Steps between C-alpha positions, in 0.01 A plus 500: 500500500745777411412815308608372160286193545204714608531728197514198270193348666309830473576510126367147472178611671464794262565269207220273612230765540645818339476689832542440872405689816682561826256270680559219250876523540485508879279192495704307238846582631436556870654848509379827648313761293799734538735237354261436213484872417881531508524203264241662271710818499812304407329324209347828382840671507640217290226556243354153539156603627278809542362617832124524525275573795552220752750299296689458172417393147699360209688759298400356159817426298717634781370219718474235234858521379669390826252213523601380156867526599421305819353217298779501242748218456823528704366799690767493773783499246340789311472697822875449554567647159262792556664591832841497339384730218356740757840512678657643182279807489577848623266798542467689172549197278292443189421135437315294244263219596349256252230248584551163665461349845854576620481860383159526666663410830754779448210741455334368814813557707550851360193630686626482861855593386383820327251587774768481769743718300229757429397511866859569604537773236187692605179611324673729244729227368511408133417143393777269614487279192382510139358176362447454126284198422303340222315276747152633575467310829836627623404860415165470677660334801757781536234769454432478875853625575532878451873468578546313171467678165346254255544531124295264281642436157176463307439246227258221418380279786601137507201349683700198613792678667320833568791677332505783245709431191567631154619822332268732693697423813835481324486873430489566874774251584726644231512836676582400856805390699492245782737397775369143513261298291362192674380262230274204565575199280325175413823312440877539473695271268809522279328777303458709814185617682173464310126548499206311355379797294705686238330836561557476873859396436568792267371742761715339769803513273453873442457562872826314558676725248395811692645383833847547643464151649238270347441189710309181426324399826381146561504197721755234400237267356493725190862415417522265202138564403451602136271791408341598172663846471857573613598843633859429392815401680720674754544795267129583551436397862835460669386417852294221652344505849410152625425326827753307705386163360709555189771237458872576473509349153223734385685801637815391317309457174336842525822686582678316216235639266563856621229548763544652845308278743349655811396231746231616743709426811736779389780332302580642157681296235652689207618374162860379487 
């Protein structure tokens, strides 16, 4: 069992009982206490758990969010998209994150990325990234990373998506500038990216307008799926990030409609 497999198994154990001890991990995985403690340190650094005497415990929303992403549909494809989005970022960027499973995976991967950059820069370094989000779970998850400055938009809570929407948050969004906005979508059809809730969609649309490069992020199963509320066409969200399962015909259709298509393996297709 390699380290990644061990860390995943330890998270499963924490998910089953909320906490786990060094002795329980050594017994379940057949590793030494020293290895178990190093694995605990790695998971703590990533913000997925909290260290307690003799073991680790679930980090409330910070722990729960990755588990929900792990159970989500097309998880591997969404991870491809999240890794690609992370590759676009540079220290000092300001980015917007909405809710959604794919965006949640971007947030999850930001933790080790930011921690490593901060460690290299030294203890007096400024935050390496500013994240503006209307997603309560994303904000809470990133709160464990002092290297990331987190700005929460405010607004009224949507209990289904755990996102803040409405004019209270729009006032904040209207005053900021972003390098990237990564927008989760429920579907992407001829009307463009969309959401199931008009208030959520209006907030996402405003976030897109404040970004130098707004990007709809999704796995390819969302293509052709109709949503209740459209964010608009390529004039609103001009870029799409999608996994490598996308078909050539779908790429051709999107570029013909004015979108730049970023495929997670690294190819970028621009409008003719």
